[in-house]
C-alpha angles and dihedrals in degrees: 000000000000115000129191113209121192105221143177091227141027101254135073088250091062120110120259108256118253091227126030094215095052099044116132094211138022120207120202106200136172109236094220100053139026097253116119142163120222119213120188116223100241094163106050092167094051105060092163090075094067092046089053090048091050091052091050090050091052094244112173100190140030126204129201141129094255140001128202126221097260093054093044090050091052091047091051090056088062094041092241125164125225138204127200112222127180131186099000141103125253090253091054091048092052091047091050091051089051091050089044091239089125112060118225115213131186112265089229090060091048090049091055091048091052091047093049092047091049093048091047091050092049091048093051091048092048093049091047092050093046091052091046093051093047091051093051099043108016088234125129106234097194096108134053096248092054092048091050091048091050093051095042101047109021116112097007100101094255 
């Protein structure tokens, strides 16, 4: 199985990157042997390029510390699987995948988890802010007029 590992360096002894999108290097390695190809991340703002490259190279799995929604969505278009790896080298991550100690999940599933977490976080923040504004001003901020009034006149001595 071909595996793409997002890394901080260009060798198998490099640490797995904390975020897929901000990795300095990507290693495409075969899980059965020690051969690998290192690709430098020349387009850090265009993380779709490396996902497209992985699909062209017939990579089946991607490894990093964290993936964002856009990357996970792109990976799900190619039916790729992902593994989350923290505090280990690329070599250790590949060995753990071979031993099935690192679980590979479908990118589509990861994408839904990220989306649910993001929506839940936004909802909690919105509820917190609404409660905070109501407590300060006594206004209900559930409609556009109330929000405008709160922004326009709060803190000005009106």
